[in-house]
C-alpha positions in Angstrom: -56.0 49.4 25.8 -53.1 51.4 27.2 -51.9 50.1 30.6 -52.1 52.5 33.5 -49.6 52.8 36.4 -51.2 51.1 39.4 -52.6 53.7 41.8 -51.2 52.0 44.9 -47.7 52.2 43.5 -47.9 56.0 43.2 -48.2 56.5 47.0 -44.4 56.4 47.6 -43.9 58.8 44.7 -46.1 61.4 46.4 -43.6 61.9 49.3 -40.2 61.0 47.8 -37.8 63.8 46.9 -37.4 64.2 43.1 -33.9 65.7 43.1 -32.1 62.3 42.8 -34.5 61.2 40.0 -33.9 64.5 38.2 -30.2 64.0 38.4 -30.4 60.4 37.2 -32.7 61.4 34.3 -30.4 64.3 33.3 -27.4 62.0 33.3 -29.3 59.4 31.3 -30.5 62.0 28.8 -27.0 63.4 28.3 -25.7 59.8 27.6 -28.5 59.6 25.0 -27.5 63.0 23.6 -23.9 61.8 23.2 -25.0 58.6 21.4 -27.7 60.3 19.3 -26.5 63.9 18.7 -28.6 64.2 15.6 -31.8 63.9 17.7 -31.1 67.3 19.3 -30.0 68.9 16.0 -33.3 67.7 14.5 -35.2 69.9 17.0 -33.9 72.9 15.0 -35.3 76.1 16.4 -36.8 74.2 19.3 -33.5 73.0 20.7 -33.8 75.3 23.7 -37.6 74.8 24.2 -38.9 73.6 27.5 -41.1 70.6 27.1 -43.4 69.4 29.8 -44.0 65.7 29.7 -47.0 64.9 32.0 -47.6 61.2 32.7 -51.1 61.6 33.9 -51.1 58.4 35.9 -48.2 59.5 38.1 -48.0 62.3 40.7 -45.3 64.4 38.9 -44.4 66.1 35.6 -41.1 65.9 33.8 -39.5 69.0 32.3 -37.1 68.4 29.4 -34.9 71.3 28.4 -32.8 70.1 25.4 -30.3 73.0 25.8 -28.8 72.5 22.3 -27.7 68.9 23.0 -26.8 69.3 26.7 -30.2 68.3 28.1 -31.5 68.9 31.6 -34.4 67.0 33.1 -36.4 68.1 36.1 -39.1 66.1 37.9 -41.5 68.1 40.0 -45.0 67.9 41.5 -47.8 69.9 40.1 -48.0 71.8 36.8 -44.9 73.4 35.2 -44.6 76.0 32.5 -43.2 75.1 29.2 -43.7 75.9 25.5 -45.3 72.6 24.9 -47.0 70.1 27.2 -47.5 66.5 26.2 -49.8 64.6 28.6 -51.0 61.0 28.7 -50.5 57.8 30.6 -46.8 56.8 31.2 -47.3 53.7 29.0 -48.5 55.9 26.1 -45.6 58.3 26.4 -43.0 55.5 26.5 -44.8 53.7 23.6 -44.5 56.9 21.6 -40.7 56.9 22.2 -40.4 53.3 21.1 -42.7 53.5 18.1 -45.2 51.0 19.7 -48.0 53.5 19.5 -49.0 55.9 16.7 -49.0 59.5 18.0 -51.8 60.6 15.7 -54.0 57.7 16.9 -53.3 58.5 20.5 -54.0 62.2 19.9 -57.3 61.6 18.1 -58.4 59.0 20.7 -57.7 61.6 23.4 -55.2 59.3 25.2 -52.6 62.0 24.5 -53.1 65.7 25.0 -50.8 68.3 23.4 -51.0 71.9 24.6 -49.0 75.0 23.7 -46.6 75.1 20.8 -47.7 72.2 18.7 -44.8 72.9 16.2 -42.3 72.3 19.1 -44.2 69.1 20.2 -44.1 67.8 16.6 -40.4 68.6 16.3 -39.7 66.6 19.5 -41.8 63.7 18.2 -40.0 63.7 14.8 -36.6 63.9 16.5 -37.4 61.0 18.8 -38.9 59.0 16.0 -35.9 59.6 13.8 -33.5 58.5 16.6 -35.3 55.2 17.1 -34.6 55.2 20.8 -34.7 52.0 22.8 -34.6 52.9 26.5 -34.1 49.2 27.6 -31.1 49.0 25.3 -29.7 52.4 26.4 -30.1 51.3 30.1 -28.4 48.0 29.4 -25.5 49.7 27.6 -25.0 51.9 30.7 -25.1 48.8 33.0 -21.6 47.5 32.0 -21.1 44.0 33.2 -24.7 43.9 34.5 -26.1 44.5 31.0 -27.6 41.0 30.5 -29.2 41.0 34.0 -30.6 44.5 33.2 -32.1 43.3 29.9 -33.8 40.3 31.7 -35.2 42.6 34.4 -36.5 45.1 31.9 -38.0 42.3 29.7 -39.8 40.9 32.8 -41.2 44.4 33.7 -42.4 44.7 30.1 -44.2 41.4 30.2 -45.8 42.0 33.6 -46.9 45.5 33.0 -47.5 45.7 29.2 -45.5 48.9 29.1 -43.0 49.1 26.2 -39.6 49.8 27.6 -37.9 48.7 24.3 -38.5 49.2 20.6 -40.7 46.4 19.3 -39.5 44.5 16.3 -41.2 45.5 13.0 -43.0 42.1 12.9 -44.5 42.8 16.3 -46.1 46.0 15.0 -48.1 44.1 12.3 
């Protein structure tokens, strides 16, 4: 069963401004682009495609514009236009990034919805899979001297919520 973001925790997200979150996510995605430039090259003809990532259990959508390796992330309320929309619970979207969930299984179980340019969505999925991203490690790397503390906090959040913030070990997948 895929964990859902607690409804009560979404209330502050309904009123907070998203400009700071957009700026933070853009900076984070640019650090990832520097560390994993092949991920954006792997998008091929879709490297300037706007992707709409819709965590259905949160009151916002995330627009990712790869811009040829100089990504921009915008968080907004309501629907946004994009070539491809990938929607599902936040835990499923993060689990896809980390390889904890199989994208085909999520799609066929209807936990994940893909609309629009499916070739672009598949290119994004393949690029992310190939990069073997680990958000917890990426955040820890950016934390400098607080890296160990960050790892402990993220591990605690993972245990408490059941949401994969890091790439599971191969043995954990079996």
